[in-house]
C-alpha positions as YAML, in Angstrom:
chain: A
units: angstrom
residues:
- id: 1
  name: MET
  ca: [12.10, -7.79, 23.31]
- id: 2
  name: ASN
  ca: [9.49, -5.62, 22.04]
- id: 3
  name: ARG
  ca: [6.35, -6.86, 21.29]
- id: 4
  name: GLN
  ca: [6.66, -6.79, 17.61]
- id: 5
  name: SER
  ca: [9.62, -8.51, 17.38]
- id: 6
  name: GLU
  ca: [8.39, -11.51, 19.40]
- id: 7
  name: HIS
  ca: [4.96, -11.99, 17.25]
- id: 8
  name: PRO
  ca: [5.64, -11.74, 13.44]
- id: 9
  name: THR
  ca: [2.83, -9.94, 11.69]
- id: 10
  name: GLY
  ca: [3.16, -10.99, 8.37]
- id: 11
  name: ILE
  ca: [1.15, -9.88, 5.37]
- id: 12
  name: LEU
  ca: [-1.70, -8.55, 7.88]
- id: 13
  name: GLY
  ca: [0.59, -5.96, 9.16]
- id: 14
  name: SER
  ca: [-0.79, -6.52, 12.90]
- id: 15
  name: ASP
  ca: [-0.95, -8.78, 15.35]
- id: 16
  name: GLU
  ca: [-3.94, -7.96, 16.83]
- id: 17
  name: VAL
  ca: [-6.26, -8.85, 13.78]
- id: 18
  name: PRO
  ca: [-9.32, -9.98, 14.51]
- id: 19
  name: LEU
  ca: [-9.70, -13.77, 14.65]
- id: 20
  name: GLY
  ca: [-12.72, -13.98, 12.41]
- id: 21
  name: PHE
  ca: [-11.30, -11.29, 10.10]
- id: 22
  name: GLY
  ca: [-7.82, -13.75, 9.83]
- id: 23
  name: MET
  ca: [-9.96, -16.36, 9.21]
- id: 24
  name: ALA
  ca: [-12.46, -14.95, 6.06]
- id: 25
  name: LEU
  ca: [-9.76, -13.03, 4.68]
- id: 26
  name: ALA
  ca: [-7.59, -16.32, 4.56]
- id: 27
  name: GLN
  ca: [-10.84, -17.83, 2.22]
- id: 28
  name: ASN
  ca: [-11.06, -14.95, -0.14]
- id: 29
  name: ALA
  ca: [-7.38, -14.89, -2.03]
- id: 30
  name: LYS
  ca: [-8.45, -12.03, -3.61]
- id: 31
  name: ALA
  ca: [-8.80, -9.59, -0.45]
- id: 32
  name: LEU
  ca: [-6.04, -11.37, 0.91]
- id: 33
  name: GLU
  ca: [-3.89, -10.10, -1.70]
- id: 34
  name: ALA
  ca: [-5.76, -6.58, -1.61]
- id: 35
  name: PHE
  ca: [-5.03, -6.10, 2.20]
- id: 36
  name: GLY
  ca: [-1.67, -7.00, 1.46]
- id: 37
  name: ARG
  ca: [-1.10, -4.32, -1.02]
- id: 38
  name: MET
  ca: [-2.48, -1.67, 0.94]
- id: 39
  name: ASP
  ca: [-0.72, 0.87, 3.29]
- id: 40
  name: GLU
  ca: [-0.62, 0.84, 7.09]
- id: 41
  name: ARG
  ca: [-2.80, 3.79, 7.47]
- id: 42
  name: GLN
  ca: [-5.61, 1.70, 4.92]
- id: 43
  name: LYS
  ca: [-5.00, -1.44, 6.90]
- id: 44
  name: GLN
  ca: [-6.22, 0.05, 10.25]
- id: 45
  name: ARG
  ca: [-9.10, 1.70, 8.79]
- id: 46
  name: VAL
  ca: [-10.18, -2.37, 7.70]
- id: 47
  name: LEU
  ca: [-9.12, -3.26, 11.19]
- id: 48
  name: TYR
  ca: [-11.69, -0.72, 13.09]
- id: 49
  name: ASP
  ca: [-14.41, -1.92, 10.81]
- id: 50
  name: ALA
  ca: [-13.36, -5.90, 11.53]
- id: 51
  name: ARG
  ca: [-13.05, -5.03, 15.07]
- id: 52
  name: HIS
  ca: [-16.67, -3.56, 15.16]
- id: 53
  name: VAL
  ca: [-18.79, -5.84, 13.36]
- id: 54
  name: ARG
  ca: [-21.80, -7.96, 15.51]
- id: 55
  name: SER
  ca: [-21.83, -11.03, 13.33]
- id: 56
  name: ARG
  ca: [-20.39, -13.22, 10.71]
- id: 57
  name: GLU
  ca: [-22.14, -11.69, 7.72]
- id: 58
  name: GLU
  ca: [-20.58, -8.28, 8.74]
- id: 59
  name: MET
  ca: [-17.41, -9.87, 8.84]
- id: 60
  name: GLN
  ca: [-18.44, -11.22, 5.09]
- id: 61
  name: SER
  ca: [-19.03, -8.13, 4.07]
- id: 62
  name: VAL
  ca: [-16.08, -6.25, 5.36]
- id: 63
  name: VAL
  ca: [-13.32, -8.78, 3.58]
- id: 64
  name: ASP
  ca: [-15.73, -8.57, 0.50]
- id: 65
  name: ARG
  ca: [-15.76, -5.02, 0.41]
- id: 66
  name: ILE
  ca: [-11.67, -5.28, 0.15]
- id: 67
  name: GLY
  ca: [-11.63, -8.22, -2.06]
- id: 68
  name: ASP
  ca: [-13.77, -5.60, -4.38]
- id: 69
  name: LEU
  ca: [-11.51, -2.96, -4.32]
- id: 70
  name: SER
  ca: [-8.66, -5.25, -6.26]
...
């Protein structure tokens, strides 16, 4: 059994989503919907950004930018 089948990914598209990002995204319906519409390449770029934040405020900024795309 491969790793992906063991851990369903749902709308986030990756089982390697930073916890803080997932929590911030869950609190912003507009951003969650916009993230769900992204293709895999776009999602990977956002996840890259989310993995490199250094504060809660930076994480919120990443999520807010996603919401502004819709």
